[in-house]
N, C-alpha and C positions, 0 to 999 in steps of 0.2 A: 415550523414546517418541516416535513420529513420526505425523503425520497419514497417512491412507491414500494410496497412490500416486495415486489419482484422487479428490480431495476433491469435495464438492459445488460449487456455483457460487461463484466468487470475485468479489466485488464490490469495486470501488475507490471511494473517496470523494474528490471534488474540493472545494477551497476550505474545508477544515476546519482550517486553521492560520491564526492571526491575521495572519501575514505574507502569506499568500495573498490575503486580503481587502484588506489595505492596498495591495498591488501592483495589484489590480484597480481599486480606487478611484483610485489615482494615475494610472492610464492615462487616466482622464477620459472613457471611452467607455461607461459603464454604460447611459446613456439610449438609446444606439443599439444596444446588444447584445441578444441574445435574452433576457437576464435582466431588462432594464429597470431593475432595482434589485438590491441585494444579495439573494442567494437566501434565501428564507424556509424552505425545506425542504432536506434533504440532496440534493446533486447526485451521482448515482452513475453508474458505468460497469461493464462486465463484462470481466474478464480471462478469455477463452475457454479451453476445456480444453487446446488445443494449446500454450498459454503456460506451463502449470504443470509445473515440474520441481522436483527435490529439492535438498538441500544438495550442494555441491561439483560442481555441474553445469557443463558446458562449453556455453556459449551462443554461437551464431553471430551475428556482427554483419553485417547485410545489406551486400552489396558496394557498393550505391549510396549508403550514408551513411558519414560520416567518424567519427561519434561517437554515443554514446547518453547518456541521463541515467539514473543509478542512483538510483532513488527508494526510499529506505529508509522502512519503515513497520512498524506493528504490525498483525497480523491477529487478529481475534476469531473463534474457531472455535465454531460453534453446536453445542450438545449435544442440543437438543430443539426441536421446533417452537416458533417465536416469532412470535406475532401480537398486535399491540396491547399489548405489554408496557409496564409502568410503569418509571420510572427505578429504583424500589426493587426491582423484580423482575429487571431487565435482566441483571445479571451472573450471576444464578443459572441463566441459560439457556446459559452458556458451558461448553464442555469445556476450554478453555484458550486460550493465546495462541501465536502464531508470528511470527517475523520474516519480512518479505517484502522482496524486491528487485524493485520494480515498474519494470522496464526500459521505456524509452520512447525513440522517435526524437524528438529535440527539435523542437517546433513551437510557434508563437506562440499560437494560439487555444485557449482552454479552453471555448468556447461549445458546440461540438459535437466532442468529442474523436474524431479519426478512428481507425477500427479499424486501418488499416494502420500507424499509428504506435505503437499500444499492444499489438497482438495478434499479433506475429510469433511463430514457434515459439520456445519457451523463455523468453519475456519475463516470466515470473513465477516465479522461484525462491522456494521456500517452505522455511523451516527446520523443525527439530524442534519438536514440541508441548511447551510448558511447561504442565502442568495448572493449572487455574484457582486451586486452593488454594495453589499455590507462589509466587504473585505477590501480595504483600501489598497493594501500592498501585500499580496500573498507571498511574495519572495522574502519578506521580512518576518514571516510568521515563525514563531517559536513553538515547538511541540514538546510537551512534557509527558513522560510515562511514569506512572506510580503503580507499585505493587503492594497491596495491603496498606495503602496510605503513605508508603515511603517512596520518595523519588528515586527512580532507577536509571532514567535517561532523559536528556534534554538536548535538543538540536534545532538548528535554524535551516530554513529552506534556501538561504542565500549560498549554501554550500553545494547546491545541485550542479551536476555536470551540465545538464540542459535545463535552462530556466523553464518555467511553465509555458510561456508562449513558444519557446523553441522546441520543447518536447511535443506539444500539439502539432506544430508545423511539421516536424520530422516524422511523426507517426502518420499523420494524414497524407504525407507524400506517397506512402505505399499502401494505405488501407483507409477505408471510410469508417468514421465513427458516426453512430446513429443517435438520435435523441434518446436519452435515458441511459446510454452507455456511461460507464465510469472508468476513467483512466487514473490509476494512482501513480504518484510521482517517484515511488521507490522507497525502500526501507534502508536506513543507514546501518553501518556497522554497529555492533554492540547491542543488538536487540536483547532485552532482558529475557532470561530463562525463567519459566513459570511452571507451576505444578498444580495438581489437584488441590482444591481448597483456596487457591489464590484468587484475589480480585484485582483485575487490571483496569486502571483508569487512565485514559488518554485525554489530555487537556490542551487547549490552545485558546488564546484570547478571542472572544466573540462567539465561540462554539459551546454548545452544551457538552459536558463531559461524556465521553463514550466509555461505559462501564461494561466489563465482561467478567462473568463468574465462571471459573473453571471447576468442573465437577467430574467425578469418576464415571467411566463408561457405564451406561445403564442406569445412572442416577437421576436422569431428567424425568 
């Protein structure tokens, strides 16, 4: 089973892995940043409709950049309107889960993520839907990223700052999520750098692998 070709709005979450916050603190510039301190609510951005493609997509790397970051993450697919849900209710609002490859042009600042770095055509490959009832404990999920068949990253979701229920509760406290919307739980530090010709495969137990082929601009 797959999500519709045009899902609802896809939201990304920043700074939701413990390592992300550790890096931000280590930079020593929080007081001068737009945050002033560690964020107290989820920091979100939108992956616009032009970015969304399905499994086995061929995604063009812009000619002016030498490499991209392949940001593996888990997406929460909303089944019904979610407004001010509690942590106890949160997961009952899900249709299921998807693997996502949040492709991004590398950039230093996370304070105001620039659209031109995150929202190029095809920059959000989304995999097949795993129905909610088929993933017993999403917090224990381990995600593996391979580039050209070689493992480049492995991480678990038990290192999230906000657990899946807490993230949904905190987000829906200030905005409504609609059926078909996708909220991804965040990309950890160390996303692999990839180039034209690379094949990125994101794997997790129970999911069909999400494969993305990176091609030169104009090659599709």
